[in-house]
N, C-alpha and C positions, 0 to 999 in steps of 0.2 A: 695452324700457323706456327711457323718456327722462327724465333727471334735469334739473331746472332748474339754471341756473348758480348761483343763490343758495343752493340746497341743497348743491351741491358746495363752494361757498365756505365755508359754515357748517361743513361736515364737516371741511374742511381746517383751519379756525381752531380747532375743538375738539381736533383731533389735535395741533396745535402747542402749545396750552395744556397739554394733558395730558402731552406728552413733555417740556416744559420743566421740569416738576416732578420728573422722574425723576432719580435719582442716576446719575452716570456717572464713569468714570475716564478720565483722559487722561494718557498717558505721554509724557515728553520725555526723551531721552537726551542727555547732555552729555559732551564730551571722552573718547570711547571710544578706548582704546589697548591695545596688547599690546607685548611685547618680542620682538626677534629671537631666534631659537633656533639652536643649534648643529646641524649635520647629523644627529647621532645622536639628538637629543632627540625624543621622541614625545609630549610634553605641552607645553602653554603655558597662560598665563593671560590673561584679558581683564578690563579694568577700566574703569569709567565711573560717571557719576552717573545715576541713574534717578529722575526726579521725576514724581510724580503730581499734576497740577494740577487734578484733578477733585474731586468731593465724595463719592467712594466708594472704598474700598480696592481696590487692584489686586493681582492675584496673577500673578506670572511663573511659569509652570508648567515651563518648560524652554527650551531653545534648540537651534539647529542651525547648522552652518556647513559649507561645501563643502571647507574646508581640513583637516577631521579626521573621524574615524569617528563620534564622538559628543561631546556637550557636557553638562557637569553644572554645577550651581550649588553652590558650596562656601562653608563658613565656616571660619575659623581661630580656635581658642579655646585658651586656656592651661589646662592641667589643674592639679590640686592640687600637682603636683611642679614646676610651672613650665615644663613641656614644651608646645610649641605642637602642637596636633592639628588636622588638616584633616578635615572631615566634609562629606559630601554632604547638601544640604538636599533630602531625598526629597520633601517636600511643596512644594518651590519657594520662591520669595521673595515675601513680602508687602511691598507698598509702600503705606503708609497714605495716606489722602486728605490732600492738601495738604502732603505731606512728600517729602523727597528721601532716597534711600538711596544711599550711596557704596560702590562696589565698588573696593577698593584692595588692593595687595599686603599680605600678612599679615593680611587681613581677609576680608570677603565678596568673592567673585570668581567669575568664569566660568572653568571648567576646560575647555580644548580637549584632548581625549584621542584619541590615535592620529593624530597629525599625518601628513599624506600627503607633505609636503615641508617643509623648513625655512621659518620665517617670516623674511622679509628686510626689514631696516630700510629705511624710505622707501616701502614699498609699503602697500597696504591689504588687508584681508580682509573677507569678508562674515560677518555674524552676524545671525540672526533670533531675536528673543525671542518665545516663545509665551506668550499670555495666556489666563487662564481664560475671560475674556469679551472679545470684541472681536477685531479683526484683529491678526495678528502685527506686530511692530515690526521693520523692517529697519534694520540698523545697519552703517555702514562704519567699520571699526576700523583706526586707523593703527598701523603697526608701527614702534616706536621702537628706537633703538640702545641696548643696555645700556652700551656703551663710552662714549657721549656722557654718559650719566647719571653713570657712575663717574668721569669725567674732570672733572666740575664740582668746583671747590674748595668745601669746606664753608663755610657762612655764618659759622661762628665765626671763620674766617680772613679771609674777604672782606667780611664785613658784608652789608648789604642792597643793595649795588651803587650806593649814592649817594655814594661817596667822591670827593672832588675832588682829582685828581692834578695840577692846574695849578700849585700852589705848591711841589711837590716838586722837588728837584734830583736827578734820577736819576743824574747823573754822579758824585755822592758815593759811591754804592753800588758803582761800577765800580772804585774805587781799590784 
C-alpha cells in the first residue's frame, strides 16, 4: 500500500494538533543536596526543590539510589504535644501543576535508608525519582559538610554580609 506524501503530512499535522492540547507534567529539580554522614550512620536525608512546570499534577511515587538499600519520601509534622513526627508518604509526593514543592530538613524530604558507606562532603550521589507517568528523573545530589554549615556565624550576629569594614579601626580592639 502506497500513501501519498500529502496524506502523511496531514496525518502528522493532526497528531501534532491533538497532542498539543493534552495536559502534561514537566519536572525540574533544583539545588539537590544531602549532608555528610558519620561512619556508623545508616540513614541520610536528601533535599531539593521539585518544580512542575507543566499543566498537569505530577506524582513522585518513589526513588532509588545506588548508595543505599532503599529510599522513602517522608514528611515531618508536629503532633498535638509539640513533638515532631516523621512519617513515610506511602502514596508518594504530589507536585501540583505550575507549583514547586521544597524538600527541606525538618519538612518534606527524601530518606536514604541502609547507607552502604558514609556520604562524604564534596562528593555527589545518584538519585532517581520515579514518576507515576513519564520517565524517571535522574538527579545528581551534592554532599555538603555539616561542619561548614554549623561554623557559619548566625545572621543575627553578622547581618546580611553587606557590612562595610573600611571605616573601622581594627587596632583599637587589639589594645
